N, C-alpha and C positions, 0 to 999 in steps of 0.2 A: 854289879849290874845297875843298881839304882844310882850309884855315883855318876856313871857315864850318862844315864838318862837325865839326871838332874842338871848336869853340865850342859847337855844339848838343849834342854828346855830353857835354861837360863840364858844361853846364847841367843836362842830364837826370840825369847821375850825381849831381850835388850835390843835386838835388831828391829823388832816391830815397834818398840817404844820410840826408838830414835827416828824411825821412818814416820811415825805419827807426830813427832815433834813435842812429845810430852816428857815431863820430869818424872822421876821416881815418885815424888810426893803426889803429883797429880794422879798418877795411875793408882797408887795405893789408896788414896781417898776415894777414887771412883769405884774401886772394888771392895771398899770397906775393910781394909787390913791396915795394920800399922806400917809405916814406912820401913821400919827395921825388918819386918817380915817380908815385905816386897823386895828389899835389898838382898836378903838372904836367898830368896827365890831366884832373883836375877843373877846372882853369883854362883848358882848351882849348888847351894848348900841346903836347899829345901825343895821338896816336890809340892806342887800346888794341889790342893784338894779339888774335887770335881766342881764345886760351886765357884772356887777361885779361878779355875781354868776357864769355865764358861764366862765368867766376868771379864777375864783378860781378853778373851776373843772378842767380846762385844766392845770393850773400850778401845782396843787396839785395831779393831776391824780386820781381823785375820781369822782363818779357819783353825779348828783344833788340829788339823793335819799340819798346818804351818808351825804351831807351837810345839807339837810333838816331833815332827820330822824335818822342819825347816823348808818345806815346800808346800805350795798351795795345791789343792785338788783341781784337776782340770774341770772346766765347766762342761756340762753335757752338750751335745750337739743340739742346735735349735729344734730339729725335727724329733728329738727324743731317741734317736737311733743309737747314740753313743759312739758314732763314727765320724 
């Protein structure tokens, strides 16, 4: 179960990093982890801790939902009705 989740998260992180135009080293430095740790995370060999996940979302400008599921949450309707 965790292996599949790790792979999915790694794939989503890599896609977000490429979209942001950042290197592994740049992201690793921004979230205060060694580049080797970030590389393992991106290859699906390591699950991110909660602080690392939050940091990734900030640096890569994506939602937690994107990192975990590969899709962004839909924005609520401007009137707050959710429709």
